[in-house]
C-alpha positions as CSV (number, residue, x, y, z in Angstrom):
1,M,22.7,32.9,-19.6
2,N,23.5,29.4,-20.9
3,H,21.1,26.7,-19.9
4,Q,22.1,23.1,-20.0
5,L,19.6,20.2,-20.5
6,V,19.0,18.0,-17.5
7,D,18.5,14.3,-18.4
8,S,16.1,12.6,-16.0
9,R,17.0,9.2,-17.6
10,G,13.5,8.4,-18.4
11,P,9.9,9.6,-17.6
12,I,9.4,10.5,-14.0
13,P,6.0,8.7,-13.7
14,G,7.8,5.4,-14.6
15,M,10.3,5.8,-11.6
16,T,10.0,4.6,-8.1
17,P,9.2,7.4,-5.6
18,A,12.8,7.3,-4.3
19,Q,14.3,7.5,-7.9
20,A,11.9,10.4,-8.7
21,L,12.8,12.3,-5.6
22,T,16.5,11.9,-6.4
23,T,16.0,13.0,-10.0
24,I,13.9,16.0,-8.9
25,Q,16.5,17.0,-6.3
26,I,19.3,16.9,-8.9
27,M,17.1,18.9,-11.3
28,A,16.5,21.5,-8.6
29,D,20.2,21.7,-7.8
30,H,21.0,22.3,-11.5
31,S,18.1,24.8,-11.8
32,Q,19.6,26.9,-8.9
33,K,22.9,27.0,-10.7
34,W,21.3,28.3,-13.9
35,H,20.1,31.6,-12.3
36,D,22.6,34.3,-11.5
37,E,22.4,35.7,-8.0
38,S,20.7,39.0,-9.0
39,S,17.7,37.2,-10.4
40,S,17.4,34.3,-8.0
41,R,14.9,34.4,-5.1
42,N,15.7,33.3,-1.6
43,I,13.9,30.1,-1.0
44,E,13.7,28.6,2.5
45,S,14.7,25.0,2.7
46,G,11.5,24.3,4.7
47,S,9.2,25.3,1.9
48,N,11.4,23.5,-0.6
49,S,11.2,20.3,1.5
50,K,7.4,20.6,1.7
51,G,7.2,21.0,-2.1
52,I,9.4,17.9,-2.7
53,S,7.3,16.0,-0.1
54,A,4.1,17.0,-1.9
55,I,5.6,15.8,-5.2
56,V,6.6,12.5,-3.6
57,N,3.1,12.0,-2.2
58,K,1.6,12.7,-5.6
59,L,4.0,10.2,-7.2
60,E,3.1,7.5,-4.7
61,N,-0.6,8.2,-5.4
62,L,0.0,7.9,-9.1
63,G,1.8,4.6,-8.5
64,R,-1.2,3.3,-6.7
65,D,-3.6,4.5,-9.4
66,I,-1.4,2.8,-12.1
67,K,-1.5,-0.4,-10.1
68,K,-5.3,-0.3,-9.9
69,L,-5.5,0.5,-13.6
70,K,-3.3,-2.6,-14.4
71,E,-5.6,-4.8,-12.2
72,N,-8.7,-3.4,-14.0
73,V,-7.1,-4.1,-17.4
74,H,-6.1,-7.6,-16.3
75,A,-9.7,-8.2,-15.0
76,I,-11.2,-7.2,-18.3
77,R,-8.8,-9.4,-20.2
78,V,-9.1,-12.4,-18.0
79,G,-12.6,-12.0,-16.6
80,C,-14.1,-13.7,-13.6
81,Q,-14.0,-17.5,-13.9
82,I,-16.9,-17.8,-11.4
83,C,-19.6,-15.6,-13.1
84,G,-17.9,-14.4,-16.3
85,G,-18.0,-10.8,-15.3
86,V,-15.3,-8.2,-15.9
87,H,-13.7,-8.4,-12.5
88,L,-11.2,-10.7,-10.8
89,N,-12.4,-13.8,-9.1
90,K,-11.4,-12.3,-5.7
91,D,-13.8,-9.4,-6.4
92,C,-16.8,-11.5,-7.5
93,P,-20.0,-10.7,-5.7
94,L,-21.0,-14.3,-5.8
95,N,-18.1,-15.1,-3.4
96,E,-20.0,-13.4,-0.6
97,E,-23.2,-15.3,-1.4
98,V,-21.3,-18.6,-1.5
99,K,-19.6,-17.7,1.8
100,S,-22.8,-16.9,3.6
101,I,-24.5,-20.1,2.3
102,E,-21.5,-22.2,3.5
103,E,-21.6,-20.5,6.9
104,A,-25.3,-21.2,7.1
105,K,-24.8,-24.9,6.2
106,Y,-22.0,-25.4,8.7
107,G,-23.8,-23.4,11.4
108,K,-26.8,-25.9,11.3
109,F,-24.6,-28.9,12.0
110,E,-22.5,-27.6,14.8
């Protein structure tokens, strides 16, 4: 049996979910061609679709995790300009305190 290499044109985690899905589908198609009929199993398309859907969900979750990680790295590099902490200005706990004080001030004069 002669196996050919499948080029995914880069690491799958670096792809968008749509690109990864297309790449995985192409790889799956090639994989099915590698096996001769006597050794291949009969796979229902429903279970195959569920598997691909699960992979896409995992890739989307991975994308969200990477985005959060990038935000955390940025927060550590930049830091909070309000209190000097290792978080972004928008996540500063002092924002809530300032907001509640301002609401109290404006509430007294209305």
